[in-house]
Residue frames as a rotation matrix with the C-alpha (Angstrom) as fourth column:
UNK 1
-0.438 0.890 0.122 -1.21
-0.715 -0.263 -0.647 -18.55
-0.544 -0.371 0.752 1.49
UNK 2
-0.586 0.186 0.789 -3.46
0.238 0.970 -0.051 -21.42
-0.775 0.158 -0.612 0.58
UNK 3
0.365 0.719 0.592 -5.79
0.857 -0.011 -0.515 -19.47
-0.363 0.695 -0.620 -1.72
UNK 4
-0.518 -0.620 0.590 -4.85
0.807 -0.582 0.097 -16.70
0.283 0.526 0.802 -4.13
UNK 5
0.390 0.569 -0.725 -5.62
0.763 -0.640 -0.092 -13.42
-0.516 -0.517 -0.683 -2.40
UNK 6
0.343 -0.325 0.881 -5.12
0.443 -0.771 -0.457 -9.89
0.828 0.547 -0.120 -3.58
UNK 7
0.117 -0.424 -0.898 -2.68
0.967 -0.156 0.200 -8.23
-0.225 -0.892 0.392 -1.21
UNK 8
0.747 0.097 0.658 -2.83
0.261 -0.953 -0.156 -4.45
0.612 0.288 -0.737 -0.84
UNK 9
-0.164 -0.871 -0.463 0.56
0.959 -0.031 -0.281 -3.15
0.230 -0.490 0.841 0.29
UNK 10
0.671 0.576 0.467 -0.27
0.406 -0.812 0.419 -0.09
0.621 -0.091 -0.778 2.39
UNK 11
0.165 -0.556 -0.815 1.46
0.930 -0.187 0.316 2.54
-0.328 -0.810 0.486 4.49
UNK 12
0.679 0.023 -0.734 2.62
0.009 -1.000 -0.023 6.11
-0.734 0.009 -0.679 4.48
UNK 13
0.905 -0.413 -0.104 4.79
-0.201 -0.200 -0.959 7.44
0.376 0.888 -0.264 1.65
UNK 14
0.151 -0.975 0.161 8.36
-0.858 -0.210 -0.470 6.21
0.492 -0.068 -0.868 1.83
UNK 15
0.330 0.003 0.944 7.71
-0.732 0.633 0.254 2.88
-0.597 -0.774 0.211 3.54
UNK 16
-0.694 -0.720 0.007 8.70
-0.528 0.515 0.675 0.98
-0.489 0.465 -0.738 0.41
UNK 17
0.267 0.888 0.374 5.38
-0.252 0.439 -0.862 -0.01
-0.930 0.136 0.341 -1.14
UNK 18
0.779 0.026 -0.626 6.82
-0.623 -0.074 -0.779 0.30
-0.066 0.997 -0.042 -4.65
UNK 19
-0.308 -0.932 -0.189 9.92
-0.904 0.349 -0.246 -1.70
0.296 0.095 -0.950 -3.69
UNK 20
-0.725 0.025 0.688 8.29
-0.424 0.771 -0.476 -4.40
-0.542 -0.637 -0.548 -1.57
UNK 21
0.289 0.955 -0.072 5.18
-0.635 0.135 -0.760 -4.82
-0.716 0.265 0.645 -3.74
UNK 22
0.491 -0.115 -0.864 6.96
-0.794 0.349 -0.498 -6.30
0.359 0.930 0.080 -6.78
UNK 23
-0.647 -0.762 -0.039 9.22
-0.653 0.580 -0.486 -8.44
0.393 -0.289 -0.873 -4.57
UNK 24
-0.497 0.566 0.658 6.18
-0.487 0.446 -0.751 -9.77
-0.718 -0.694 0.054 -2.73
UNK 25
0.547 0.721 -0.425 4.35
-0.745 0.187 -0.641 -10.44
-0.383 0.667 0.639 -6.00
UNK 26
0.010 -0.640 -0.769 7.37
-0.784 0.472 -0.404 -12.40
0.621 0.607 -0.496 -7.27
UNK 27
-0.845 -0.371 0.386 7.55
-0.535 0.581 -0.613 -14.39
0.004 -0.725 -0.689 -4.04
UNK 28
-0.252 0.854 0.456 3.84
-0.354 0.357 -0.864 -15.22
-0.901 -0.379 0.213 -4.27
UNK 29
-0.828 -0.146 0.541 3.91
0.397 0.529 0.750 -15.85
-0.396 0.836 -0.380 -8.03
UNK 30
0.283 0.951 0.125 1.23
0.875 -0.203 -0.439 -13.26
-0.392 0.234 -0.890 -8.84
UNK 31
-0.031 -0.287 0.957 1.18
0.745 -0.645 -0.170 -9.98
0.666 0.708 0.234 -10.82
UNK 32
-0.362 -0.165 -0.917 1.93
0.778 -0.596 -0.200 -6.58
-0.513 -0.786 0.344 -9.32
UNK 33
0.283 0.436 0.854 0.15
0.748 -0.658 0.088 -3.28
0.601 0.614 -0.512 -9.99
UNK 34
-0.771 -0.603 -0.204 1.65
0.618 -0.633 -0.466 0.04
0.152 -0.485 0.861 -8.92
UNK 35
0.065 0.881 -0.469 -1.00
0.934 -0.218 -0.281 2.05
-0.350 -0.420 -0.837 -7.07
UNK 36
-0.306 -0.241 -0.921 0.47
0.083 -0.971 0.226 5.38
-0.948 -0.008 0.317 -8.15
UNK 37
-0.986 -0.104 0.133 -0.35
0.131 0.028 0.991 4.45
-0.107 0.994 -0.014 -11.76
UNK 38
-0.282 0.958 0.055 -4.06
0.938 0.263 0.226 4.61
0.203 0.115 -0.972 -10.90
UNK 39
-0.216 0.165 -0.962 -3.89
0.510 -0.821 -0.255 8.29
-0.832 -0.546 0.093 -9.84
UNK 40
0.740 0.418 0.527 -5.52
0.673 -0.458 -0.581 10.79
-0.001 0.785 -0.620 -12.17
UNK 41
-0.126 -0.844 0.521 -3.05
0.767 -0.416 -0.488 13.41
0.629 0.338 0.700 -13.44
UNK 42
0.336 0.329 0.883 -4.74
-0.206 -0.889 0.409 16.05
0.919 -0.319 -0.231 -11.30
UNK 43
0.996 0.003 -0.090 -3.82
0.084 0.314 0.946 14.09
0.031 -0.949 0.313 -8.14
UNK 44
0.303 -0.953 0.026 -0.19
0.953 0.303 -0.017 13.83
0.008 0.030 1.000 -9.16
UNK 45
-0.119 -0.293 0.949 -0.06
0.402 -0.888 -0.224 17.56
0.908 0.355 0.223 -9.93
UNK 46
0.707 0.478 0.521 -1.60
-0.266 -0.503 0.822 18.35
0.655 -0.720 -0.228 -6.56
UNK 47
0.897 -0.405 -0.176 0.85
0.378 0.497 0.781 16.17
-0.229 -0.767 0.599 -4.62
UNK 48
0.108 -0.897 0.430 3.81
0.943 -0.045 -0.331 17.42
0.316 0.441 0.840 -6.69
UNK 49
0.032 0.003 0.999 2.87
0.048 -0.999 0.001 20.94
0.998 0.048 -0.032 -5.59
UNK 50
-0.887 -0.454 -0.083 3.01
0.069 0.046 -0.997 19.82
0.456 -0.890 -0.009 -1.95
UNK 51
-0.350 0.852 0.390 -0.75
-0.923 -0.385 0.014 19.78
0.162 -0.355 0.921 -1.44
UNK 52
-0.862 0.078 0.502 -2.22
-0.132 0.920 -0.368 16.74
-0.490 -0.383 -0.783 0.33
UNK 53
-0.724 0.671 -0.159 -5.08
0.017 0.248 0.969 14.96
0.689 0.699 -0.192 -1.42
UNK 54
-0.518 0.662 0.541 -8.53
-0.805 -0.162 -0.571 15.20
-0.290 -0.731 0.617 0.08
UNK 55
-0.405 0.394 0.825 -11.12
0.020 0.906 -0.423 12.44
-0.914 -0.155 -0.375 0.10
UNK 56
0.675 0.685 -0.274 -12.77
-0.234 -0.154 -0.960 13.72
-0.700 0.712 0.056 -3.09
UNK 57
0.158 -0.723 -0.672 -9.39
-0.987 -0.099 -0.125 13.30
0.024 0.684 -0.730 -4.82
UNK 58
-0.688 -0.579 0.437 -8.93
-0.645 0.764 -0.004 9.80
-0.332 -0.285 -0.900 -3.42
UNK 59
0.124 0.817 0.563 -12.30
-0.406 0.559 -0.723 8.18
-0.906 -0.138 0.401 -4.23
UNK 60
0.820 0.204 -0.535 -11.73
-0.572 0.232 -0.787 7.70
-0.037 0.951 0.307 -8.01
UNK 61
-0.145 -0.964 -0.222 -8.19
-0.875 0.230 -0.425 6.49
0.461 0.133 -0.877 -7.32
UNK 62
-0.607 -0.028 0.794 -9.35
-0.601 0.670 -0.435 3.97
-0.520 -0.742 -0.424 -4.71
UNK 63
0.487 0.858 0.167 -12.17
-0.467 0.417 -0.780 2.81
-0.738 0.302 0.603 -6.98
UNK 64
0.566 -0.349 -0.747 -9.70
-0.747 0.168 -0.644 2.17
0.350 0.922 -0.166 -9.81
UNK 65
-0.602 -0.785 0.142 -7.43
-0.758 0.508 -0.408 0.15
0.249 -0.354 -0.902 -7.51
UNK 66
-0.323 0.573 0.754 -10.44
-0.527 0.552 -0.646 -1.73
-0.786 -0.606 0.124 -6.17
UNK 67
0.715 0.587 -0.380 -11.57
-0.619 0.278 -0.735 -2.57
-0.326 0.761 0.561 -9.69
UNK 68
0.010 -0.792 -0.610 -8.13
-0.796 0.363 -0.484 -3.98
0.605 0.491 -0.627 -10.51
UNK 69
-0.775 -0.302 0.555 -8.21
-0.615 0.563 -0.552 -6.03
-0.146 -0.770 -0.622 -7.29
UNK 70
0.171 0.923 0.346 -11.73
-0.603 0.376 -0.703 -7.25
-0.779 -0.088 0.621 -8.10
UNK 71
0.658 0.046 -0.752 -10.51
-0.732 0.277 -0.623 -8.43
0.180 0.960 0.216 -11.48
UNK 72
-0.357 -0.870 -0.341 -7.78
-0.627 0.494 -0.602 -10.46
0.692 -0.001 -0.722 -9.74
UNK 73
0.055 0.448 0.892 -10.17
-0.954 0.287 -0.085 -12.12
-0.294 -0.847 0.443 -7.23
UNK 74
0.832 0.256 0.492 -9.45
-0.220 0.967 -0.131 -15.83
-0.510 0.001 0.860 -7.10
UNK 75
0.805 -0.586 0.092 -6.31
0.294 0.259 -0.920 -15.33
0.515 0.768 0.381 -9.16
UNK 76
0.429 -0.635 -0.643 -4.19
0.782 -0.095 0.616 -13.38
-0.452 -0.766 0.456 -6.71
UNK 77
0.322 -0.394 0.861 -2.24
0.553 -0.660 -0.509 -10.19
0.768 0.640 0.005 -7.10
UNK 78
-0.090 -0.389 -0.917 -0.38
0.910 -0.406 0.083 -7.47
-0.404 -0.827 0.390 -5.25
UNK 79
0.244 0.183 0.952 -1.20
0.600 -0.800 0.000 -3.78
0.762 0.572 -0.305 -5.54
UNK 80
-0.694 -0.508 -0.511 0.14
0.719 -0.436 -0.542 -0.79
0.053 -0.743 0.667 -3.65
UNK 81
0.184 0.704 0.686 -2.08
0.299 -0.705 0.643 1.86
0.936 0.087 -0.341 -2.07
UNK 82
-0.714 -0.462 0.526 -1.42
-0.319 -0.453 -0.832 4.06
0.623 -0.762 0.176 0.92
UNK 83
0.070 0.846 -0.528 -4.89
0.283 0.491 0.824 3.06
0.956 -0.207 -0.205 2.24
UNK 84
-0.764 -0.587 0.267 -4.20
-0.029 -0.383 -0.923 5.27
0.645 -0.713 0.276 5.25
UNK 85
-0.533 0.650 0.542 -7.74
-0.840 -0.331 -0.429 5.44
-0.100 -0.684 0.723 6.64
UNK 86
-0.679 0.397 0.618 -10.13
0.095 0.881 -0.463 2.65
-0.728 -0.256 -0.636 7.53
UNK 87
0.361 0.891 -0.274 -12.74
-0.175 -0.224 -0.959 4.20
-0.916 0.394 0.075 5.23
UNK 88
0.075 -0.420 -0.905 -10.28
-0.988 -0.154 -0.010 3.92
-0.135 0.895 -0.426 2.31
UNK 89
-0.907 -0.411 0.095 -9.67
-0.405 0.911 0.077 0.25
-0.118 0.031 -0.993 3.06
UNK 90
-0.283 0.895 0.344 -13.43
0.126 0.391 -0.912 -0.27
-0.951 -0.215 -0.223 3.36
UNK 91
0.427 0.406 -0.808 -13.82
-0.677 -0.449 -0.583 1.32
-0.600 0.796 0.083 -0.07
UNK 92
-0.439 -0.670 -0.599 -11.22
-0.891 0.412 0.193 -1.09
0.117 0.618 -0.777 -1.51
UNK 93
-0.911 0.123 0.394 -12.93
-0.043 0.921 -0.386 -4.06
-0.411 -0.369 -0.834 0.19
UNK 94
0.083 0.982 -0.169 -16.28
-0.352 -0.129 -0.927 -2.97
-0.932 0.136 0.335 -1.28
UNK 95
0.396 -0.030 -0.918 -14.80
-0.918 0.001 -0.396 -3.70
0.013 1.000 -0.027 -4.73
UNK 96
-0.053 -0.551 -0.833 -12.59
-0.352 0.791 -0.501 -6.63
0.934 0.267 -0.236 -3.65
UNK 97
0.699 0.496 0.515 -14.02
-0.610 0.037 0.792 -8.25
0.374 -0.867 0.329 -0.50
UNK 98
0.916 -0.334 -0.224 -11.26
0.386 0.885 0.261 -10.87
0.111 -0.326 0.939 -0.26
UNK 99
0.347 -0.836 0.425 -8.40
-0.039 -0.466 -0.884 -8.38
0.937 0.290 -0.194 -0.26
UNK 100
0.672 -0.278 -0.686 -5.88
0.738 0.186 0.648 -8.57
-0.053 -0.943 0.330 2.57
UNK 101
0.873 -0.309 0.377 -3.63
-0.226 -0.942 -0.248 -5.73
0.432 0.132 -0.892 3.67
UNK 102
0.257 -0.883 -0.392 0.10
0.939 0.324 -0.114 -5.68
0.228 -0.339 0.913 4.28
UNK 103
0.981 0.109 0.158 0.78
0.060 -0.956 0.287 -2.58
0.182 -0.272 -0.945 6.38
UNK 104
0.093 -0.996 0.001 4.41
0.742 0.069 -0.667 -1.48
0.664 0.063 0.745 6.05
UNK 105
0.968 0.252 -0.020 5.32
0.181 -0.635 0.751 0.33
0.176 -0.730 -0.660 9.26
UNK 106
0.125 -0.985 -0.122 8.44
0.872 0.167 -0.461 2.01
0.474 -0.049 0.879 10.49
UNK 107
-0.036 -0.315 -0.949 10.24
0.781 -0.601 0.170 4.72
-0.623 -0.735 0.267 12.35
UNK 108
0.871 0.475 -0.127 9.45
0.318 -0.741 -0.592 8.18
-0.375 0.475 -0.796 11.00
UNK 109
0.345 -0.816 -0.463 13.14
-0.574 -0.574 0.584 9.18
-0.743 0.064 -0.667 10.77
UNK 110
-0.518 -0.511 0.686 13.97
0.164 0.727 0.667 6.08
-0.839 0.458 -0.293 8.69
UNK 111
0.224 0.705 0.673 11.03
0.871 0.165 -0.463 6.71
-0.437 0.690 -0.577 6.37
UNK 112
0.871 0.072 -0.486 11.94
-0.052 -0.970 -0.238 10.38
-0.489 0.232 -0.841 5.93
UNK 113
-0.126 -0.986 -0.109 15.54
-0.458 -0.040 0.888 9.40
-0.880 0.162 -0.447 5.06
UNK 114
-0.466 -0.003 0.885 14.29
0.576 0.758 0.306 6.92
-0.672 0.652 -0.351 2.47
UNK 115
0.641 0.746 0.181 11.94
0.658 -0.412 -0.630 9.51
-0.395 0.523 -0.755 0.98
UNK 116
0.621 -0.465 -0.631 14.78
-0.392 -0.881 0.263 12.03
-0.679 0.084 -0.729 0.72
UNK 117
-0.436 -0.858 0.272 16.88
-0.232 0.399 0.887 9.45
-0.870 0.323 -0.373 -1.16
UNK 118
0.169 0.568 0.805 14.19
0.684 0.520 -0.511 8.83
-0.709 0.638 -0.301 -3.80
UNK 119
-0.823 -0.442 -0.357 14.74
0.009 -0.639 0.769 10.28
-0.568 0.629 0.530 -7.23
UNK 120
-0.876 0.434 -0.210 12.03
-0.347 -0.264 0.900 11.61
0.335 0.861 0.382 -9.55
UNK 121
-0.525 0.763 -0.377 9.09
0.825 0.564 -0.006 10.90
0.209 -0.314 -0.926 -7.24
UNK 122
-0.216 0.525 0.823 6.16
0.231 -0.792 0.565 13.29
0.949 0.312 0.050 -7.05
UNK 123
0.756 0.572 -0.318 5.61
0.405 -0.027 0.914 12.96
0.514 -0.820 -0.252 -3.27
UNK 124
-0.017 -0.799 0.601 7.72
-0.278 -0.574 -0.770 15.49
0.960 -0.180 -0.212 -1.34
UNK 125
-0.563 -0.273 -0.780 8.93
0.607 0.504 -0.614 14.76
0.561 -0.819 -0.118 2.20
UNK 126
-0.907 0.240 0.347 6.94
-0.370 -0.847 -0.382 17.81
0.202 -0.475 0.857 3.31
UNK 127
0.012 0.990 -0.141 3.77
-0.772 0.099 0.628 15.71
0.636 0.101 0.765 3.07
UNK 128
-0.521 -0.272 -0.809 5.04
0.132 0.911 -0.391 12.98
0.843 -0.311 -0.438 5.42
UNK 129
-0.982 0.172 0.074 3.57
-0.113 -0.224 -0.968 14.63
-0.150 -0.959 0.240 8.53
UNK 130
-0.231 0.958 -0.170 0.13
-0.965 -0.248 -0.088 14.78
-0.127 0.144 0.981 6.89
UNK 131
-0.079 0.143 -0.986 0.47
-0.443 0.881 0.164 11.10
0.893 0.450 -0.006 5.98
UNK 132
-0.807 -0.277 -0.522 1.24
0.306 0.560 -0.770 10.11
0.505 -0.781 -0.367 9.59
UNK 133
-0.832 0.543 0.110 -1.57
-0.456 -0.558 -0.693 12.36
-0.315 -0.627 0.712 10.87
UNK 134
-0.035 0.851 -0.523 -4.03
-0.979 0.075 0.187 10.62
0.198 0.519 0.831 8.54
UNK 135
-0.560 -0.319 -0.765 -2.83
-0.372 0.922 -0.112 7.05
0.740 0.222 -0.635 9.17
UNK 136
0.314 0.612 0.726 -5.23
-0.939 0.312 0.143 4.70
-0.139 -0.727 0.672 10.93
UNK 137
-0.730 -0.680 0.065 -3.54
-0.671 0.732 0.121 1.36
-0.130 0.045 -0.990 11.59
UNK 138
-0.426 0.540 -0.726 -5.22
-0.211 0.721 0.660 -1.91
0.880 0.435 -0.193 10.69
UNK 139
-0.119 0.481 0.868 -7.87
-0.993 -0.079 -0.092 -2.91
0.025 -0.873 0.487 13.19
UNK 140
-0.629 -0.209 0.749 -8.46
-0.452 0.882 -0.133 -6.39
-0.633 -0.422 -0.649 14.60
UNK 141
0.236 0.826 0.513 -11.44
0.085 0.508 -0.857 -7.03
-0.968 0.246 0.050 12.33
UNK 142
0.662 -0.085 -0.744 -9.46
-0.719 -0.351 -0.600 -6.21
-0.210 0.932 -0.294 9.16
UNK 143
0.859 -0.378 0.345 -7.73
0.427 0.901 -0.076 -9.02
-0.282 0.213 0.935 7.28
UNK 144
0.684 -0.674 0.280 -4.09
-0.109 -0.474 -0.874 -8.08
0.721 0.567 -0.397 7.24
UNK 145
0.546 -0.634 -0.547 -0.73
0.834 0.354 0.423 -7.90
-0.075 -0.688 0.722 8.91
UNK 146
0.929 -0.370 0.012 1.80
-0.369 -0.929 -0.023 -5.22
0.020 0.017 -1.000 9.82
UNK 147
0.581 -0.813 0.033 5.48
0.813 0.577 -0.082 -5.62
0.048 0.075 0.996 8.97
UNK 148
0.594 -0.470 -0.652 8.33
0.062 -0.782 0.620 -3.35
-0.802 -0.409 -0.436 10.04
UNK 149
0.979 -0.155 0.135 10.35
0.119 -0.110 -0.987 -1.81
0.168 0.982 -0.090 7.20
UNK 150
0.412 -0.905 0.104 13.75
-0.795 -0.301 0.526 -1.89
-0.445 -0.300 -0.844 8.86
UNK 151
-0.023 -0.525 0.851 16.31
0.101 0.846 0.524 -4.02
-0.995 0.098 0.034 7.05
UNK 152
-0.900 -0.374 -0.224 16.85
-0.204 -0.093 0.975 -4.86
-0.385 0.923 0.008 3.41
UNK 153
-0.178 0.862 -0.474 13.99
-0.984 -0.145 0.106 -5.16
0.022 0.485 0.874 0.92
UNK 154
-0.277 0.026 -0.960 14.57
-0.310 0.944 0.115 -8.92
0.909 0.330 -0.254 0.84
UNK 155
-0.949 -0.075 -0.307 14.35
0.261 0.365 -0.894 -9.18
0.179 -0.928 -0.326 4.64
UNK 156
-0.634 0.769 -0.083 11.15
-0.600 -0.557 -0.574 -7.12
-0.488 -0.315 0.814 4.68
UNK 157
-0.092 0.592 -0.801 9.67
-0.898 0.299 0.324 -9.27
0.431 0.748 0.504 1.91
UNK 158
-0.609 -0.184 -0.772 10.56
0.048 0.963 -0.267 -12.49
0.792 -0.200 -0.577 3.75
UNK 159
-0.951 0.291 -0.102 8.83
0.077 -0.098 -0.992 -11.16
-0.298 -0.952 0.071 6.90
UNK 160
-0.398 0.840 -0.369 5.83
-0.869 -0.474 -0.142 -10.15
-0.294 0.264 0.919 4.83
UNK 161
-0.231 0.276 -0.933 5.49
-0.573 0.737 0.360 -13.57
0.786 0.618 -0.013 3.16
UNK 162
-0.818 -0.120 -0.563 5.74
0.315 0.725 -0.612 -15.30
0.482 -0.678 -0.555 6.56
UNK 163
-0.841 0.531 -0.104 3.17
-0.194 -0.476 -0.858 -12.96
-0.505 -0.701 0.503 8.13
UNK 164
-0.236 0.783 -0.576 0.74
-0.972 -0.177 0.157 -13.37
0.021 0.596 0.803 5.23
UNK 165
-0.438 0.037 -0.898 1.10
-0.203 0.969 0.139 -17.15
0.875 0.244 -0.417 5.34
UNK 166
-0.975 0.043 -0.218 0.19
0.222 0.230 -0.948 -16.91
0.010 -0.972 -0.233 9.02
UNK 167
-0.543 0.830 -0.127 -3.16
-0.794 -0.557 -0.245 -15.37
-0.274 -0.032 0.961 8.03
UNK 168
-0.123 0.496 -0.860 -4.13
-0.710 0.561 0.425 -18.59
0.693 0.663 0.283 6.28
UNK 169
-0.680 -0.222 -0.699 -3.65
0.210 0.854 -0.476 -20.63
0.703 -0.470 -0.534 9.45
């Protein structure tokens, strides 16, 4: 990309945001921030118990991610956030208007398998259906790209870099 953007790696749980985010940041030569680290402890406890977050739970989390992204404006960065709804992405853009979104997409069965293989993660596979039910894909007027998560992390990252570079053209 010709100018340093902040890229928000988005998608349902299990798509590989935490794996692809750092690889993408390395490829772009910018820092990475793990979106889960911005969750208040109450959110983590709620999700660990198998209870989906509601919007009141998400607003402070999204604001914290947006503030990080705002601080990286003009410098570039990569941060993960499920950003499942348009209103959530709008909230992030309110803090960081230049942010672009990388939507990691994939087959539900593949994502569920990957979630089941994760160790020591607070998000149970039982919440995957609620994630898919909540998901609103990127719309034409939103700066971003969608990349399929089949293949190796390196293949996914290569596709992501190529797609993001295409945004600059």
